[in-house]
C-alpha positions as CSV (number, residue, x, y, z in Angstrom):
1,M,140.4,121.0,183.1
2,Y,137.5,119.1,181.5
3,E,137.6,116.6,184.3
4,V,136.7,119.4,186.7
5,I,133.6,120.5,184.7
6,L,132.5,116.9,184.2
7,S,132.9,116.1,187.9
8,F,130.5,118.9,188.7
9,I,128.0,117.8,186.1
10,T,128.2,114.2,187.0
11,A,127.8,114.8,190.8
12,F,124.9,117.1,190.1
13,A,123.1,114.6,187.8
14,V,123.5,111.6,190.2
15,T,122.3,113.6,193.2
16,Y,119.5,115.3,191.3
17,F,118.0,112.1,190.1
18,A,118.6,110.1,193.3
19,I,116.9,112.4,195.7
20,P,113.3,111.9,194.6
21,S,113.7,108.2,195.2
22,I,115.3,108.9,198.6
23,I,112.4,111.2,199.5
24,H,109.9,108.4,198.6
25,I,111.7,105.7,200.5
26,A,112.1,108.0,203.6
27,R,108.4,108.7,203.7
28,V,107.4,105.1,203.2
29,K,109.8,104.0,206.0
30,G,109.0,106.9,208.3
31,L,112.6,108.2,208.2
32,C,111.6,111.9,208.7
33,D,112.6,114.8,210.9
34,E,109.6,115.7,213.0
35,P,108.8,119.3,214.1
36,G,109.8,120.1,217.7
37,E,110.8,122.8,220.2
38,R,114.3,123.4,218.7
39,R,113.2,122.8,215.1
40,S,112.7,125.6,212.6
41,H,110.3,123.5,210.4
42,T,106.6,122.8,210.9
43,E,106.1,119.6,208.8
44,S,107.5,116.1,208.9
45,T,110.4,116.1,206.4
46,P,112.6,113.3,205.1
47,S,116.1,113.7,206.5
48,L,118.3,111.5,204.3
49,G,119.4,114.0,201.7
50,G,123.0,113.3,202.6
51,V,122.7,109.9,201.0
52,G,122.1,111.6,197.7
53,I,125.0,114.0,198.2
54,F,127.3,111.1,199.1
55,A,126.3,109.1,196.1
56,G,126.9,112.0,193.7
57,L,130.2,113.0,195.3
58,I,131.7,109.4,195.5
59,F,130.5,108.4,192.0
60,S,131.9,111.6,190.4
61,V,135.2,111.6,192.3
62,V,135.9,107.9,191.4
63,L,134.9,108.5,187.8
64,W,136.9,111.6,187.1
65,T,139.8,111.8,189.5
66,P,143.2,111.1,187.8
67,F,144.3,108.3,190.2
68,H,147.9,108.3,188.9
69,L,148.2,111.9,190.2
70,F,146.5,111.3,193.5
71,N,147.9,108.3,195.3
72,D,146.3,109.3,198.6
73,L,142.7,109.4,197.2
74,Q,141.9,105.9,198.5
75,Y,142.5,107.0,202.1
76,I,140.4,110.1,201.6
77,L,137.5,108.0,200.3
78,C,137.9,105.7,203.3
79,A,137.4,108.7,205.6
80,F,134.3,109.8,203.5
81,I,132.8,106.3,203.9
82,I,133.3,106.3,207.7
83,I,131.7,109.7,208.1
84,F,128.8,108.5,205.8
85,F,128.1,105.5,208.1
86,V,128.3,107.7,211.2
87,G,125.9,110.2,209.8
88,I,123.4,107.8,208.4
89,K,123.2,105.8,211.6
90,D,122.5,109.1,213.5
91,D,119.8,110.1,211.0
92,I,118.1,106.8,211.5
93,I,118.8,106.0,215.1
94,P,120.3,108.9,217.1
95,V,123.9,108.3,218.2
96,P,125.3,109.6,221.4
97,P,127.7,112.5,220.8
98,H,130.8,110.6,222.2
99,K,130.2,107.8,219.7
100,K,129.9,110.3,216.8
101,L,133.1,111.9,218.0
102,F,134.8,108.5,218.0
103,G,133.9,107.9,214.4
104,E,135.0,111.4,213.4
105,L,138.4,110.8,215.2
106,I,138.9,107.6,213.1
107,A,138.2,109.5,209.9
108,A,140.5,112.3,210.9
109,G,143.2,109.9,211.9
110,I,143.1,108.2,208.5
111,L,143.3,111.6,206.8
112,V,146.3,112.8,208.9
113,F,148.3,109.6,209.1
114,K,147.5,107.9,205.8
115,A,146.3,110.6,203.4
116,N,148.9,113.2,204.5
117,V,146.1,115.8,205.0
118,K,147.7,117.7,207.8
119,I,149.1,121.1,208.7
120,T,152.9,121.1,209.0
121,S,153.5,124.9,209.2
122,L,151.7,127.9,210.7
123,Y,153.6,130.3,208.5
124,G,154.7,132.5,211.4
125,L,151.4,132.5,213.3
126,F,152.1,132.6,217.0
127,G,155.8,132.7,216.0
128,M,155.7,129.1,214.7
129,T,156.7,127.9,211.3
130,I,157.5,124.2,210.7
131,L,155.7,122.0,213.2
132,P,157.0,118.7,214.6
133,L,154.7,115.7,214.1
134,W,153.7,115.6,217.8
135,I,152.2,119.1,217.3
136,S,151.1,118.8,213.7
137,A,149.1,115.6,214.0
138,P,146.9,116.6,217.0
139,L,146.4,120.1,215.6
140,S,145.4,118.7,212.3
141,I,142.9,116.2,213.8
142,F,141.5,118.9,216.0
143,T,141.0,121.2,213.0
144,I,139.3,118.5,211.0
145,I,136.9,117.7,213.9
146,V,136.1,121.4,214.4
147,I,135.3,122.0,210.7
148,I,133.2,118.8,210.5
149,N,131.1,119.8,213.6
150,A,130.9,123.4,212.5
151,F,129.0,122.3,209.4
152,N,126.8,120.0,211.5
153,L,125.9,122.9,213.8
154,I,125.0,125.4,211.1
155,D,122.6,122.9,209.5
156,G,119.5,124.4,211.2
157,I,117.6,126.1,208.4
158,N,116.8,125.5,204.8
159,G,119.6,125.9,202.4
160,L,122.3,127.2,204.8
161,S,124.7,124.4,205.2
162,G,124.5,123.4,201.6
163,S,124.9,126.9,200.3
164,I,128.0,127.5,202.5
165,G,129.4,124.2,201.4
166,V,129.0,125.2,197.8
167,L,130.6,128.6,198.4
168,I,133.6,127.1,200.2
169,A,134.1,124.2,197.7
170,V,133.9,126.5,194.7
171,T,136.2,129.1,196.3
172,L,138.9,126.5,197.1
173,G,138.3,124.4,194.0
174,T,138.9,127.5,191.8
175,W,142.1,128.2,193.7
176,F,143.3,124.6,193.1
177,I,142.6,125.1,189.4
178,L,144.7,128.3,189.3
179,I,147.7,126.4,190.8
180,D,147.2,123.4,188.5
181,R,146.1,120.9,191.2
182,F,143.2,119.5,189.3
183,E,142.9,116.3,191.4
184,L,141.8,118.5,194.4
185,S,139.6,120.7,192.2
186,V,137.7,117.6,191.1
187,I,136.8,116.8,194.7
188,A,135.8,120.4,195.3
189,Y,133.6,120.7,192.2
190,A,132.1,117.3,192.7
191,T,131.1,118.4,196.2
192,A,129.7,121.6,194.8
193,G,127.7,119.8,192.1
194,A,126.1,117.3,194.5
195,A,125.3,120.1,197.0
196,V,123.7,122.3,194.3
197,A,121.5,119.5,193.2
198,F,120.5,118.8,196.8
199,L,119.7,122.5,197.3
200,K,117.0,122.3,194.6
201,Y,115.0,120.1,197.0
202,N,116.1,121.9,200.2
203,Y,115.2,125.5,199.5
204,T,111.9,126.5,201.0
205,P,109.5,124.7,201.0
206,A,112.1,122.0,201.8
207,K,111.2,118.5,200.5
208,I,114.2,116.9,202.2
209,F,117.0,117.8,204.7
210,M,120.6,116.7,204.4
211,G,120.7,115.3,208.0
212,D,123.9,114.5,209.7
213,T,124.9,112.3,206.8
214,G,125.2,115.4,204.6
215,S,126.4,118.0,207.0
216,L,129.2,115.8,208.4
217,L,130.3,114.8,204.9
218,L,130.3,118.5,203.7
219,G,132.3,119.4,206.8
220,L,134.8,116.6,206.2
221,V,135.3,117.5,202.5
222,C,135.8,121.2,203.4
223,S,138.3,120.2,206.1
224,V,140.3,118.3,203.5
225,L,140.2,121.1,201.0
226,T,141.1,123.7,203.7
227,L,144.1,121.8,205.1
228,K,145.4,121.2,201.6
229,F,144.9,124.9,200.8
230,I,147.1,125.8,203.8
231,E,149.7,123.1,203.2
232,L,150.2,123.6,199.5
233,H,151.5,127.1,200.1
234,Q,154.7,125.7,201.3
235,L,155.3,124.4,197.7
236,I,154.4,127.6,195.9
237,P,155.9,130.5,197.9
238,E,156.5,132.6,194.8
239,H,153.3,131.6,192.9
240,P,151.1,134.6,191.8
241,Y,148.1,133.1,193.5
242,A,149.9,132.3,196.8
243,F,148.6,134.2,199.9
244,D,150.4,135.8,202.8
245,A,149.1,134.8,206.2
246,V,147.4,131.7,204.7
247,P,146.0,130.4,208.0
248,A,144.1,133.7,208.4
249,V,142.8,133.5,204.9
250,A,141.6,129.9,205.6
251,I,139.7,131.1,208.7
252,G,138.1,133.9,206.6
253,I,136.9,131.5,204.0
254,L,135.3,129.3,206.8
255,I,134.2,132.3,208.9
256,L,130.5,131.6,209.3
257,P,130.6,128.0,210.5
258,L,133.7,128.6,212.6
259,Y,132.4,131.8,214.2
260,D,129.0,130.4,215.0
261,T,130.5,127.3,216.5
262,L,132.9,129.2,218.7
263,R,130.1,131.7,219.7
264,V,127.6,129.0,220.8
265,F,130.2,126.9,222.6
266,V,131.4,130.0,224.6
267,M,127.8,131.0,225.5
268,R,127.0,127.5,226.7
269,I,130.1,127.3,228.9
270,V,129.5,130.8,230.3
271,R,126.0,129.7,231.2
272,G,127.3,126.6,233.0
273,R,126.2,124.1,230.4
274,S,127.9,121.5,228.3
275,P,129.2,123.0,225.0
276,L,127.6,119.9,223.3
277,S,124.1,120.6,224.7
278,P,121.7,121.7,222.0
279,D,119.9,125.0,222.0
280,R,118.5,127.7,219.7
281,N,121.2,130.3,220.1
282,H,122.8,129.8,216.6
283,I,122.9,132.9,214.4
284,H,120.4,131.3,212.0
285,H,118.0,130.6,214.8
286,L,118.3,134.2,216.0
287,L,117.5,135.5,212.6
288,I,114.5,133.3,212.3
289,D,113.3,134.5,215.7
290,F,113.8,138.1,214.5
291,G,111.3,137.5,211.8
292,Y,113.4,136.5,208.8
293,T,112.3,133.7,206.6
294,H,114.6,130.7,206.0
295,M,115.6,131.9,202.6
296,Q,116.2,135.5,203.8
297,A,118.4,134.3,206.7
298,T,120.3,131.9,204.4
299,T,120.9,134.6,201.8
300,L,122.1,137.1,204.4
301,L,124.5,134.7,206.0
302,V,125.9,133.5,202.7
303,L,126.5,137.0,201.6
304,L,128.2,137.8,204.9
305,N,130.6,134.8,204.3
306,V,131.2,136.0,200.7
307,A,132.1,139.5,202.1
308,F,134.7,137.9,204.4
309,I,136.2,135.9,201.6
310,L,136.6,139.0,199.5
311,M,138.1,140.8,202.4
312,V,140.7,138.1,203.2
313,F,141.6,137.8,199.5
C-alpha cells in the first residue's frame, strides 16, 4: 500500500518542479499555443505541459512498481513512450491526423498483443460473453483509440482534461487497491499525482497547457486502466467489490469524454463534414460561449462526471 502513496507523491514532486523549467524553455524557444478563432485563450501560452506529466508518471512508475508482480509493465511503458513522441511532435510541428492515428494504432497494438490489455468478455452485453481473438483484438484496439482521442478532444479549456484524468485515475486506482492489485493502482495514482501537479499551473490564469503530449498520454493511461478494470472482473466474480454489467460501469466512469466525442462526431457527420474536422461544438466550448468562465465550466463538467460515477456505482 505504501508504494501507492509514494507513487502519487513522487509523480507530483517531479512534475511540480519540472514544469517551471518547461515553461521557461517553451517561451525562449517560442513553443507556445497562440490565440485563434477556435481557441478559448487570449494570450500566447506554452503548450508542453505534457512533458512534465510524462516525466512524473514514468519516473514514479519505474521507481515504485513491483516489477516481479507486473511482467507486462515493460510493454505498457513502450506504449507510453510511443504516444509521448507522437504528442510532442504534434505540439512542436503539427502532425496530420492520419499519422497521429498510425502512432496510436502502434501503441494500442503493443498493449493488446504484448501487454495483454484487452477485452475478452462483454459479460452478456449484446448477448456476448467470451470473445474470440478475432473480435477481442480489434474491439480492444478500437476502444483504446477512442479513449485516447476522447481525452484529446476535451482538452479545450483550462483544467478540464487534467481534472477528468485525475478523477478517473483515482476512481479506478482506488478500486484496484480494494481488490489488491497494487501494481495497477501505482500507475493510476502516479498519473493522478502528475496531473494534480500540472493542474496547479493550468488552472486560470493558465501558465501552461498540456498539449497533445499530455492529453494523449492521459487518454492512453485511462484506456489501460479501463480495460484492466473490465477484464479483471472475470477473475473476481464473487468479490464484494465486483460490479454487475461492468462494461456499462466503465462507460459511466468515462462518460464525459466518451459522450462529448460521440456527440461532436455525430454532429459533424450529420452536417456533411469529416468527423475529424475541428470546430467549437464541444460541450466545454458551448459553456464558454454561454458565459461561463473556464473554471466554472470545468467544475460543472467534473461534477457531472462525478454524478455519473456515483450513479453507476
